[in-house]
Short mmCIF file of the C-alpha atoms (twelve columns), coordinates in Angstrom:
data_MODEL
# 
_entry.id   MODEL 
# 
loop_
_atom_site.group_PDB 
_atom_site.id 
_atom_site.type_symbol 
_atom_site.label_atom_id 
_atom_site.label_alt_id 
_atom_site.label_comp_id 
_atom_site.label_asym_id 
_atom_site.label_seq_id 
_atom_site.Cartn_x 
_atom_site.Cartn_y 
_atom_site.Cartn_z 
_atom_site.pdbx_PDB_model_num 
ATOM 1   C CA . MET A 1   0.000   0.000  0.000   1 
ATOM 2   C CA . THR A 2   1.467   3.350  -1.010  1 
ATOM 3   C CA . GLY A 3   0.746   6.714  0.549   1 
ATOM 4   C CA . THR A 4   -0.045  9.990  -1.153  1 
ATOM 5   C CA . PRO A 5   3.013   11.338 -2.987  1 
ATOM 6   C CA . PRO A 6   4.498   14.416 -1.306  1 
ATOM 7   C CA . VAL A 7   3.899   17.896 -2.630  1 
ATOM 8   C CA . ASP A 8   6.635   18.910 -5.038  1 
ATOM 9   C CA . VAL A 9   6.397   22.680 -4.651  1 
ATOM 10  C CA . VAL A 10  4.499   24.990 -2.314  1 
ATOM 11  C CA . CYS A 11  3.993   28.508 -3.704  1 
ATOM 12  C CA . LEU A 12  2.981   31.302 -1.323  1 
ATOM 13  C CA . GLY A 13  1.785   34.698 -2.480  1 
ATOM 14  C CA . GLU A 14  -1.080  36.934 -3.560  1 
ATOM 15  C CA . SER A 15  -3.076  36.293 -6.690  1 
ATOM 16  C CA . MET A 16  -5.490  38.872 -8.073  1 
ATOM 17  C CA . VAL A 17  -8.312  38.945 -10.540 1 
ATOM 18  C CA . THR A 18  -6.887  40.584 -13.640 1 
ATOM 19  C CA . PHE A 19  -8.874  42.565 -16.186 1 
ATOM 20  C CA . LEU A 20  -7.353  42.580 -19.665 1 
ATOM 21  C CA . PRO A 21  -8.613  45.079 -22.248 1 
ATOM 22  C CA . THR A 22  -10.479 43.767 -25.252 1 
ATOM 23  C CA . ARG A 23  -8.594  46.212 -27.499 1 
ATOM 24  C CA . PRO A 24  -5.490  48.431 -27.347 1 
ATOM 25  C CA . GLY A 25  -5.773  51.924 -25.940 1 
ATOM 26  C CA . ARG A 26  -5.712  53.955 -22.742 1 
ATOM 27  C CA . LEU A 27  -7.641  52.601 -19.788 1 
ATOM 28  C CA . ALA A 28  -9.859  55.678 -20.071 1 
ATOM 29  C CA . ASP A 29  -10.841 54.636 -23.592 1 
ATOM 30  C CA . VAL A 30  -11.123 50.846 -23.353 1 
ATOM 31  C CA . PRO A 31  -14.839 49.920 -23.291 1 
ATOM 32  C CA . SER A 32  -14.604 46.378 -21.900 1 
ATOM 33  C CA . PHE A 33  -12.270 43.894 -20.278 1 
ATOM 34  C CA . THR A 34  -11.777 40.146 -20.083 1 
ATOM 35  C CA . ARG A 35  -11.409 38.622 -16.636 1 
ATOM 36  C CA . THR A 36  -8.444  36.366 -15.905 1 
ATOM 37  C CA . ILE A 37  -6.034  35.716 -13.035 1 
ATOM 38  C CA . GLY A 38  -2.613  37.083 -12.208 1 
ATOM 39  C CA . GLY A 39  -0.044  36.629 -9.479  1 
ATOM 40  C CA . ALA A 40  3.636   35.725 -9.630  1 
ATOM 41  C CA . GLU A 41  3.512   32.772 -7.260  1 
ATOM 42  C CA . SER A 42  0.203   31.383 -8.513  1 
ATOM 43  C CA . ASN A 43  1.533   31.682 -12.081 1 
ATOM 44  C CA . VAL A 44  4.449   29.463 -11.063 1 
ATOM 45  C CA . ALA A 45  2.077   27.052 -9.339  1 
ATOM 46  C CA . CYS A 46  -0.216  26.781 -12.365 1 
ATOM 47  C CA . ALA A 47  2.664   26.258 -14.799 1 
ATOM 48  C CA . LEU A 48  4.178   23.528 -12.629 1 
ATOM 49  C CA . ALA A 49  0.834   21.796 -12.176 1 
ATOM 50  C CA . ALA A 50  0.140   21.982 -15.911 1 
ATOM 51  C CA . ALA A 51  3.467   20.198 -16.410 1 
ATOM 52  C CA . GLY A 52  2.279   17.402 -14.115 1 
ATOM 53  C CA . HIS A 53  3.877   18.297 -10.772 1 
ATOM 54  C CA . ARG A 54  2.080   18.188 -7.435  1 
ATOM 55  C CA . VAL A 55  1.794   21.822 -6.368  1 
ATOM 56  C CA . LYS A 56  0.078   23.664 -3.530  1 
ATOM 57  C CA . TRP A 57  -0.762  27.361 -3.512  1 
ATOM 58  C CA . VAL A 58  -0.990  29.075 -0.124  1 
ATOM 59  C CA . SER A 59  -2.630  32.500 0.116   1 
ATOM 60  C CA . ARG A 60  -5.641  34.414 1.406   1 
ATOM 61  C CA . VAL A 61  -8.586  35.749 -0.602  1 
ATOM 62  C CA . GLY A 62  -11.745 37.600 0.312   1 
ATOM 63  C CA . GLU A 63  -15.044 35.946 1.052   1 
ATOM 64  C CA . ASP A 64  -16.327 37.316 -2.231  1 
ATOM 65  C CA . GLY A 65  -17.001 36.354 -5.825  1 
ATOM 66  C CA . PHE A 66  -13.516 37.318 -6.985  1 
ATOM 67  C CA . GLY A 67  -12.028 35.076 -4.301  1 
ATOM 68  C CA . ASP A 68  -14.277 32.249 -5.477  1 
ATOM 69  C CA . HIS A 69  -13.073 32.803 -9.032  1 
ATOM 70  C CA . LEU A 70  -9.378  32.742 -8.092  1 
ATOM 71  C CA . VAL A 71  -9.643  29.553 -6.068  1 
ATOM 72  C CA . ARG A 72  -11.669 27.851 -8.783  1 
ATOM 73  C CA . ALA A 73  -9.459  29.007 -11.674 1 
ATOM 74  C CA . ILE A 74  -6.159  28.110 -10.021 1 
ATOM 75  C CA . GLY A 75  -7.544  24.815 -8.796  1 
ATOM 76  C CA . ALA A 76  -8.594  23.991 -12.356 1 
ATOM 77  C CA . TYR A 77  -4.910  23.796 -13.300 1 
ATOM 78  C CA . GLY A 78  -4.540  20.930 -10.835 1 
ATOM 79  C CA . VAL A 79  -3.128  23.089 -8.038  1 
ATOM 80  C CA . ASP A 80  -3.996  22.126 -4.454  1 
ATOM 81  C CA . VAL A 81  -5.864  25.147 -3.035  1 
ATOM 82  C CA . SER A 82  -6.891  23.589 0.283   1 
ATOM 83  C CA . ALA A 83  -4.574  25.903 2.256   1 
ATOM 84  C CA . VAL A 84  -6.032  29.138 0.824   1 
ATOM 85  C CA . GLY A 85  -7.641  31.101 3.646   1 
ATOM 86  C CA . ARG A 86  -10.810 33.180 3.304   1 
ATOM 87  C CA . ASP A 87  -11.024 36.612 4.906   1 
ATOM 88  C CA . THR A 88  -14.486 37.968 5.745   1 
ATOM 89  C CA . ALA A 89  -13.211 41.490 6.473   1 
ATOM 90  C CA . ARG A 90  -10.889 42.159 3.506   1 
ATOM 91  C CA . PRO A 91  -11.494 41.939 -0.256  1 
ATOM 92  C CA . THR A 92  -9.712  40.012 -2.959  1 
ATOM 93  C CA . GLY A 93  -7.256  42.192 -4.873  1 
ATOM 94  C CA . VAL A 94  -7.919  43.155 -8.498  1 
ATOM 95  C CA . TYR A 95  -6.017  45.052 -11.166 1 
ATOM 96  C CA . PHE A 96  -6.484  46.431 -14.652 1 
ATOM 97  C CA . ARG A 97  -3.849  46.838 -17.328 1 
ATOM 98  C CA . THR A 98  -3.622  48.013 -20.904 1 
ATOM 99  C CA . ALA A 99  -2.763  45.780 -23.836 1 
ATOM 100 C CA . THR A 100 0.384   47.804 -24.566 1 
ATOM 101 C CA . ASP A 101 3.855   46.359 -24.023 1 
ATOM 102 C CA . ARG A 102 4.932   46.856 -20.404 1 
ATOM 103 C CA . ALA A 103 8.253   48.262 -21.599 1 
ATOM 104 C CA . THR A 104 6.659   51.327 -23.192 1 
ATOM 105 C CA . ASP A 105 5.471   54.567 -21.629 1 
ATOM 106 C CA . GLU A 106 1.928   53.929 -22.850 1 
ATOM 107 C CA . HIS A 107 1.505   50.896 -20.613 1 
ATOM 108 C CA . GLU A 108 -0.855  51.428 -17.679 1 
ATOM 109 C CA . VAL A 109 -1.500  49.240 -14.662 1 
ATOM 110 C CA . VAL A 110 -3.983  50.153 -11.940 1 
ATOM 111 C CA . TYR A 111 -3.986  48.035 -8.772  1 
ATOM 112 C CA . TYR A 112 -6.779  47.773 -6.229  1 
ATOM 113 C CA . ARG A 113 -4.919  45.654 -3.681  1 
ATOM 114 C CA . ALA A 114 -4.347  47.940 -0.672  1 
ATOM 115 C CA . GLY A 115 -5.907  46.271 2.365   1 
ATOM 116 C CA . SER A 116 -6.514  43.063 0.420   1 
ATOM 117 C CA . ALA A 117 -7.022  39.703 2.092   1 
ATOM 118 C CA . ALA A 118 -3.570  38.578 0.986   1 
ATOM 119 C CA . SER A 119 -1.924  41.616 2.557   1 
ATOM 120 C CA . ALA A 120 -3.073  40.245 5.928   1 
ATOM 121 C CA . MET A 121 -0.938  37.126 5.585   1 
ATOM 122 C CA . SER A 122 1.300   36.815 8.636   1 
ATOM 123 C CA . PRO A 123 2.910   34.179 10.846  1 
ATOM 124 C CA . GLY A 124 -0.371  34.205 12.763  1 
ATOM 125 C CA . THR A 125 -2.720  33.703 9.796   1 
ATOM 126 C CA . VAL A 126 -0.621  31.252 7.745   1 
ATOM 127 C CA . PRO A 127 0.243   28.055 9.656   1 
ATOM 128 C CA . TYR A 128 3.929   27.180 9.236   1 
ATOM 129 C CA . ASP A 129 3.155   23.515 8.541   1 
ATOM 130 C CA . SER A 130 0.845   24.449 5.652   1 
ATOM 131 C CA . VAL A 131 3.746   26.083 3.800   1 
ATOM 132 C CA . THR A 132 6.655   23.758 4.501   1 
ATOM 133 C CA . ASP A 133 5.358   20.306 3.497   1 
ATOM 134 C CA . GLY A 134 6.799   20.349 -0.027  1 
ATOM 135 C CA . ARG A 135 10.141  19.448 -1.557  1 
ATOM 136 C CA . ILE A 136 10.625  23.141 -2.440  1 
ATOM 137 C CA . LEU A 137 9.040   26.335 -1.079  1 
ATOM 138 C CA . HIS A 138 8.721   29.137 -3.635  1 
ATOM 139 C CA . LEU A 139 8.442   32.782 -2.524  1 
ATOM 140 C CA . SER A 140 8.853   36.175 -4.153  1 
ATOM 141 C CA . GLY A 141 9.696   39.716 -3.185  1 
ATOM 142 C CA . ILE A 142 6.188   40.857 -4.055  1 
ATOM 143 C CA . THR A 143 4.780   39.241 -0.911  1 
ATOM 144 C CA . ALA A 144 7.345   41.008 1.256   1 
ATOM 145 C CA . ALA A 145 6.204   44.372 -0.152  1 
ATOM 146 C CA . LEU A 146 2.491   43.957 0.627   1 
ATOM 147 C CA . SER A 147 2.578   44.741 4.355   1 
ATOM 148 C CA . ASP A 148 4.690   44.519 7.491   1 
ATOM 149 C CA . ASP A 149 2.857   41.316 8.392   1 
ATOM 150 C CA . CYS A 150 3.664   39.779 5.018   1 
ATOM 151 C CA . LEU A 151 7.311   40.757 5.408   1 
ATOM 152 C CA . ALA A 152 7.373   39.119 8.852   1 
ATOM 153 C CA . LEU A 153 5.940   35.941 7.313   1 
ATOM 154 C CA . VAL A 154 8.554   35.836 4.550   1 
ATOM 155 C CA . ARG A 155 11.337  36.390 7.084   1 
ATOM 156 C CA . GLU A 156 10.003  33.548 9.221   1 
ATOM 157 C CA . LEU A 157 9.874   31.188 6.250   1 
ATOM 158 C CA . LEU A 158 13.437  32.051 5.233   1 
ATOM 159 C CA . ALA A 159 14.882  31.656 8.738   1 
ATOM 160 C CA . PRO A 160 17.019  28.530 9.302   1 
ATOM 161 C CA . ARG A 161 14.909  25.887 10.995  1 
ATOM 162 C CA . PRO A 162 15.036  22.073 11.247  1 
ATOM 163 C CA . GLY A 163 12.950  20.497 8.511   1 
ATOM 164 C CA . ARG A 164 12.620  23.672 6.457   1 
ATOM 165 C CA . PRO A 165 12.579  22.784 2.751   1 
ATOM 166 C CA . PRO A 166 14.928  24.491 0.291   1 
ATOM 167 C CA . VAL A 167 13.537  27.938 -0.518  1 
ATOM 168 C CA . SER A 168 13.336  29.340 -4.036  1 
ATOM 169 C CA . PHE A 169 13.102  33.145 -4.053  1 
ATOM 170 C CA . ASP A 170 12.244  35.292 -7.076  1 
ATOM 171 C CA . MET A 171 13.275  38.893 -6.388  1 
ATOM 172 C CA . ASN A 172 10.386  40.452 -8.363  1 
ATOM 173 C CA . PHE A 173 11.280  44.018 -7.404  1 
ATOM 174 C CA . ARG A 174 8.293   46.327 -7.944  1 
ATOM 175 C CA . ALA A 175 9.333   49.840 -6.936  1 
ATOM 176 C CA . GLY A 176 5.717   51.048 -6.816  1 
ATOM 177 C CA . LEU A 177 4.846   48.563 -4.064  1 
ATOM 178 C CA . TRP A 178 7.402   50.006 -1.644  1 
ATOM 179 C CA . ALA A 179 6.850   53.292 0.204   1 
ATOM 180 C CA . ASP A 180 10.629  53.711 0.036   1 
ATOM 181 C CA . PRO A 181 11.993  51.812 -3.002  1 
ATOM 182 C CA . ALA A 182 15.598  52.116 -1.786  1 
ATOM 183 C CA . ALA A 183 14.669  50.545 1.552   1 
ATOM 184 C CA . GLY A 184 12.694  47.919 -0.345  1 
ATOM 185 C CA . GLY A 185 15.778  47.050 -2.351  1 
ATOM 186 C CA . ARG A 186 17.804  46.589 0.825   1 
ATOM 187 C CA . THR A 187 15.092  44.389 2.297   1 
ATOM 188 C CA . LEU A 188 15.005  42.196 -0.802  1 
ATOM 189 C CA . LEU A 189 18.776  41.822 -0.682  1 
ATOM 190 C CA . GLU A 190 18.498  40.601 2.911   1 
ATOM 191 C CA . LEU A 191 15.781  38.107 1.963   1 
ATOM 192 C CA . ALA A 192 17.543  36.847 -1.170  1 
ATOM 193 C CA . ARG A 193 20.723  36.156 0.799   1 
ATOM 194 C CA . ALA A 194 18.747  33.823 3.079   1 
ATOM 195 C CA . ALA A 195 17.299  31.702 0.244   1 
ATOM 196 C CA . ASP A 196 18.744  28.567 -1.359  1 
ATOM 197 C CA . LEU A 197 17.879  29.387 -4.973  1 
ATOM 198 C CA . VAL A 198 17.454  32.959 -6.219  1 
ATOM 199 C CA . PHE A 199 16.035  34.278 -9.493  1 
ATOM 200 C CA . VAL A 200 16.898  37.898 -10.242 1 
ATOM 201 C CA . GLY A 201 16.710  39.995 -13.403 1 
ATOM 202 C CA . ALA A 202 19.806  41.991 -14.306 1 
ATOM 203 C CA . ASP A 203 17.606  45.051 -14.869 1 
ATOM 204 C CA . GLU A 204 15.911  44.859 -11.460 1 
ATOM 205 C CA . ALA A 205 19.237  44.256 -9.696  1 
ATOM 206 C CA . GLU A 206 20.565  47.461 -11.223 1 
ATOM 207 C CA . GLU A 207 17.423  49.376 -10.252 1 
ATOM 208 C CA . ALA A 208 17.220  48.071 -6.682  1 
ATOM 209 C CA . TRP A 209 20.860  47.472 -5.802  1 
ATOM 210 C CA . GLY A 210 22.824  49.577 -8.273  1 
ATOM 211 C CA . LEU A 211 24.654  46.467 -9.481  1 
ATOM 212 C CA . ARG A 212 25.707  45.899 -13.080 1 
ATOM 213 C CA . GLY A 213 26.830  42.593 -14.492 1 
ATOM 214 C CA . ALA A 214 25.858  39.059 -13.564 1 
ATOM 215 C CA . ALA A 215 29.081  38.387 -11.650 1 
ATOM 216 C CA . ALA A 216 28.568  41.425 -9.403  1 
ATOM 217 C CA . ILE A 217 25.010  40.308 -8.678  1 
ATOM 218 C CA . ALA A 218 26.165  36.801 -7.748  1 
ATOM 219 C CA . ASP A 219 28.908  38.210 -5.522  1 
ATOM 220 C CA . ALA A 220 26.284  40.236 -3.631  1 
ATOM 221 C CA . LEU A 221 24.397  36.994 -2.884  1 
ATOM 222 C CA . PRO A 222 26.951  34.736 -1.164  1 
ATOM 223 C CA . GLY A 223 24.394  32.625 0.710   1 
ATOM 224 C CA . PRO A 224 22.293  30.859 -1.959  1 
ATOM 225 C CA . SER A 225 23.754  27.724 -3.512  1 
ATOM 226 C CA . LEU A 226 22.250  28.697 -6.887  1 
ATOM 227 C CA . VAL A 227 21.828  32.234 -8.240  1 
ATOM 228 C CA . VAL A 228 20.104  32.611 -11.607 1 
ATOM 229 C CA . VAL A 229 20.541  35.992 -13.279 1 
ATOM 230 C CA . LYS A 230 18.066  36.644 -16.096 1 
ATOM 231 C CA . LEU A 231 19.452  38.696 -18.978 1 
ATOM 232 C CA . GLY A 232 16.296  39.230 -21.041 1 
ATOM 233 C CA . LYS A 233 16.825  38.292 -24.674 1 
ATOM 234 C CA . GLY A 234 20.439  37.527 -23.792 1 
ATOM 235 C CA . GLY A 235 19.339  34.427 -21.885 1 
ATOM 236 C CA . ALA A 236 20.175  33.539 -18.307 1 
ATOM 237 C CA . ILE A 237 23.294  32.621 -16.370 1 
ATOM 238 C CA . ALA A 238 23.371  30.379 -13.299 1 
ATOM 239 C CA . PHE A 239 26.051  30.536 -10.614 1 
ATOM 240 C CA . ASP A 240 26.255  27.127 -8.929  1 
ATOM 241 C CA . ARG A 241 27.981  27.000 -5.546  1 
ATOM 242 C CA . ARG A 242 26.939  23.496 -4.575  1 
ATOM 243 C CA . PRO A 243 29.947  21.544 -3.239  1 
ATOM 244 C CA . ARG A 244 31.480  19.078 -5.685  1 
ATOM 245 C CA . ALA A 245 34.404  16.731 -5.501  1 
ATOM 246 C CA . ARG A 246 37.582  17.616 -7.357  1 
ATOM 247 C CA . GLY A 247 40.930  15.926 -6.928  1 
ATOM 248 C CA . GLY A 248 39.946  14.329 -3.647  1 
ATOM 249 C CA . THR A 249 38.847  17.647 -2.115  1 
ATOM 250 C CA . GLU A 250 35.599  19.555 -1.937  1 
ATOM 251 C CA . ASP A 251 35.402  22.521 -4.331  1 
ATOM 252 C CA . THR A 252 32.884  25.254 -3.507  1 
ATOM 253 C CA . ASP A 253 33.882  27.837 -6.131  1 
ATOM 254 C CA . ALA A 254 30.917  29.017 -8.197  1 
ATOM 255 C CA . THR A 255 30.506  27.541 -11.663 1 
ATOM 256 C CA . ALA A 256 28.834  29.882 -14.155 1 
ATOM 257 C CA . THR A 257 26.586  28.439 -16.878 1 
ATOM 258 C CA . LEU A 258 25.144  30.712 -19.578 1 
ATOM 259 C CA . VAL A 259 22.284  29.584 -21.815 1 
ATOM 260 C CA . ARG A 260 20.953  31.861 -24.539 1 
ATOM 261 C CA . ALA A 261 17.210  32.220 -24.965 1 
ATOM 262 C CA . PRO A 262 15.646  30.865 -28.173 1 
ATOM 263 C CA . ARG A 263 14.104  33.251 -30.659 1 
ATOM 264 C CA . VAL A 264 10.414  33.758 -29.822 1 
ATOM 265 C CA . ASP A 265 7.587   35.404 -31.767 1 
ATOM 266 C CA . VAL A 266 6.112   37.262 -28.791 1 
ATOM 267 C CA . VAL A 267 2.334   37.583 -28.535 1 
ATOM 268 C CA . ALA A 268 2.309   39.319 -25.117 1 
ATOM 269 C CA . PRO A 269 5.437   40.138 -23.073 1 
ATOM 270 C CA . VAL A 270 3.944   39.103 -19.730 1 
ATOM 271 C CA . GLY A 271 4.435   36.135 -17.436 1 
ATOM 272 C CA . ALA A 272 7.815   35.092 -18.846 1 
ATOM 273 C CA . GLY A 273 9.707   35.479 -15.569 1 
ATOM 274 C CA . ASP A 274 7.254   33.357 -13.609 1 
ATOM 275 C CA . ALA A 275 7.208   30.732 -16.357 1 
ATOM 276 C CA . PHE A 276 11.012  30.660 -16.460 1 
ATOM 277 C CA . ALA A 277 11.096  29.973 -12.714 1 
ATOM 278 C CA . ALA A 278 8.547   27.173 -13.160 1 
ATOM 279 C CA . GLY A 279 10.564  25.537 -15.929 1 
ATOM 280 C CA . PHE A 280 13.781  25.766 -13.924 1 
ATOM 281 C CA . LEU A 281 12.084  24.340 -10.819 1 
ATOM 282 C CA . SER A 282 10.507  21.533 -12.830 1 
ATOM 283 C CA . ALA A 283 13.932  20.464 -14.097 1 
ATOM 284 C CA . THR A 284 15.393  20.893 -10.597 1 
ATOM 285 C CA . LEU A 285 12.840  18.439 -9.200  1 
ATOM 286 C CA . ARG A 286 14.070  15.953 -11.786 1 
ATOM 287 C CA . GLY A 287 17.703  16.447 -10.784 1 
ATOM 288 C CA . LEU A 288 18.770  17.669 -14.233 1 
ATOM 289 C CA . PRO A 289 22.079  19.478 -14.868 1 
ATOM 290 C CA . VAL A 290 22.086  23.259 -14.531 1 
ATOM 291 C CA . ARG A 291 22.339  23.798 -18.299 1 
ATOM 292 C CA . ASP A 292 19.200  21.736 -18.823 1 
ATOM 293 C CA . ARG A 293 17.388  23.564 -16.025 1 
ATOM 294 C CA . LEU A 294 18.106  26.861 -17.770 1 
ATOM 295 C CA . ARG A 295 16.898  25.489 -21.100 1 
ATOM 296 C CA . HIS A 296 13.682  24.210 -19.529 1 
ATOM 297 C CA . GLY A 297 13.232  27.668 -18.020 1 
ATOM 298 C CA . HIS A 298 13.572  29.294 -21.427 1 
ATOM 299 C CA . LEU A 299 11.102  26.853 -22.989 1 
ATOM 300 C CA . MET A 300 8.468   27.463 -20.322 1 
ATOM 301 C CA . ALA A 301 9.005   31.207 -20.722 1 
ATOM 302 C CA . ALA A 302 8.472   30.831 -24.467 1 
ATOM 303 C CA . ALA A 303 5.196   29.051 -23.755 1 
ATOM 304 C CA . ALA A 304 4.019   32.100 -21.799 1 
ATOM 305 C CA . LEU A 305 5.284   34.635 -24.337 1 
ATOM 306 C CA . THR A 306 3.390   33.030 -27.201 1 
ATOM 307 C CA . VAL A 307 -0.092  33.381 -25.636 1 
ATOM 308 C CA . PRO A 308 -2.095  36.567 -24.811 1 
ATOM 309 C CA . GLY A 309 -2.275  36.161 -21.010 1 
ATOM 310 C CA . ASP A 310 0.203   35.487 -18.220 1 
ATOM 311 C CA . LEU A 311 0.021   31.699 -18.442 1 
ATOM 312 C CA . GLY A 312 1.132   29.495 -21.294 1 
ATOM 313 C CA . HIS A 313 0.454   25.775 -21.560 1 
ATOM 314 C CA . PRO A 314 3.370   23.340 -21.595 1 
ATOM 315 C CA . PRO A 315 3.750   21.419 -24.873 1 
ATOM 316 C CA . THR A 316 0.907   18.979 -25.611 1 
ATOM 317 C CA . ARG A 317 -0.846  19.682 -22.316 1 
ATOM 318 C CA . ARG A 318 -3.508  17.109 -21.535 1 
ATOM 319 C CA . PRO A 319 -6.158  16.927 -18.792 1 
ATOM 320 C CA . ALA A 320 -4.932  15.489 -15.501 1 
ATOM 321 C CA . ALA A 321 -8.186  14.444 -13.842 1 
ATOM 322 C CA . THR A 322 -6.594  11.338 -12.333 1 
ATOM 323 C CA . PRO A 323 -3.127  10.446 -11.070 1 
ATOM 324 C CA . HIS A 324 -2.650  8.404  -14.233 1 
ATOM 325 C CA . GLY A 325 -3.723  11.389 -16.308 1 
ATOM 326 C CA . ALA A 326 -1.275  13.595 -14.451 1 
ATOM 327 C CA . ALA A 327 1.551   11.197 -15.239 1 
ATOM 328 C CA . SER A 328 0.561   11.142 -18.914 1 
ATOM 329 C CA . GLN A 329 0.372   14.931 -18.989 1 
ATOM 330 C CA . ARG A 330 3.791   15.260 -17.396 1 
ATOM 331 C CA . SER A 331 5.403   12.703 -19.693 1 
ATOM 332 C CA . SER A 332 3.913   14.549 -22.670 1 
ATOM 333 C CA . TRP A 333 5.568   17.807 -21.593 1 
ATOM 334 C CA . ILE A 334 8.825   16.083 -20.699 1 
ATOM 335 C CA . ALA A 335 9.026   14.143 -23.942 1 
ATOM 336 C CA . HIS A 336 8.719   17.233 -26.133 1 
ATOM 337 C CA . ALA A 337 10.704  19.625 -23.926 1 
ATOM 338 C CA . ASP A 338 13.474  17.098 -23.350 1 
ATOM 339 C CA . ARG A 339 13.936  16.643 -27.087 1 
ATOM 340 C CA . LEU A 340 14.548  20.360 -27.450 1 
ATOM 341 C CA . VAL A 341 16.725  20.579 -24.344 1 
ATOM 342 C CA . ALA A 342 18.925  17.766 -25.680 1 
ATOM 343 C CA . LEU A 343 19.793  19.682 -28.879 1 
ATOM 344 C CA . ASP A 344 23.437  20.510 -29.405 1 
ATOM 345 C CA . ASP A 345 24.479  24.132 -28.935 1 
ATOM 346 C CA . GLU A 346 24.274  24.965 -32.634 1 
ATOM 347 C CA . ALA A 347 20.771  23.542 -33.022 1 
ATOM 348 C CA . TRP A 348 19.597  25.178 -29.783 1 
ATOM 349 C CA . GLY A 349 20.852  28.494 -31.121 1 
ATOM 350 C CA . THR A 350 18.589  28.205 -34.176 1 
ATOM 351 C CA . LEU A 351 15.339  27.484 -32.292 1 
ATOM 352 C CA . HIS A 352 12.483  29.733 -33.377 1 
ATOM 353 C CA . LEU A 353 9.252   29.353 -31.396 1 
ATOM 354 C CA . GLY A 354 5.949   30.950 -32.334 1 
ATOM 355 C CA . PRO A 355 2.265   30.799 -31.332 1 
ATOM 356 C CA . GLY A 356 0.995   27.228 -31.187 1 
ATOM 357 C CA . TRP A 357 4.400   25.625 -30.755 1 
ATOM 358 C CA . THR A 358 3.258   23.919 -27.547 1 
ATOM 359 C CA . GLY A 359 0.280   22.151 -29.156 1 
ATOM 360 C CA . GLU A 360 -0.122  18.702 -30.589 1 
ATOM 361 C CA . ASP A 361 1.158   19.922 -33.954 1 
ATOM 362 C CA . GLN A 362 4.241   21.681 -32.662 1 
ATOM 363 C CA . GLU A 363 6.034   23.972 -35.055 1 
ATOM 364 C CA . VAL A 364 9.639   24.632 -34.136 1 
ATOM 365 C CA . ARG A 365 11.347  26.605 -36.879 1 
ATOM 366 C CA . THR A 366 14.910  27.391 -37.750 1 
ATOM 367 C CA . PRO A 367 16.119  30.352 -39.834 1 
# 
């Protein structure tokens, strides 16, 4: 008789109901919106679950229709939502954004999250055992910015403690969430140094910490055994400090691995960072080499970039209504992704991924 398999990843953080415009233009001019979901940690959870992993999302939502929608929508991806608390006094957060590229001045985002149910997460409202029963715990800097209570919770979860799982931390610096962005940057540096695996964009490290260059960023984070610096279209570089044997001694010098991103026909430049983290974590759970983890991260990011919303589907995603279905779904993703990950460097460098490449009739082009 076998027991229930353990949770692979626990993701903690706020998710919000997202309203996407039905056409380009200023928020003042857009006549209607489509409702979807958005949240860095829940994006990671959904992507991992869609790839067949056992994932739990821990958060708080309001006792309202938007909270019902979030729990239902995230649960539909196969994510365990049993640890999501309901708050009768605070609402579920929502936000609106334009269809314009986030990198342009025309892009607008309006958040209605102040005083949200998730901002009341704290060591007192989120039981420690509900967050630490997975093989990996995934957090982000967004949660730390929501309130003093949320920051206290993140600090507690990052503190050394017997039985604490390895912690993955995505910096996710959002200057607008911090009353004092400079102080926020210092706080995120403190938190990142306490994690085991850190994801950080080169652009956000420069904005928050004044650091330029991947090596300088890694040097500022001496604690984590793995630091992944995302370079945008330039790819990502991982600094691996895990001890390894060499010549009869233990070598702890960092090994740097750079993997270029494939060429992608971008539909919407949103959700790529969360998807990259999910792909990297998926490969980490499988014990793959760092180069392959980076490639899986790039492929999952490409899946998100080639769809309109924040979440892309892994290649040949299939329903996972049963444990057997989940295994089939996961093997489907692994079979296709692993074929691409196994390409030699020259072939990897010619990958060209466009809309629909993750479907049954995958189209992977070369120049």
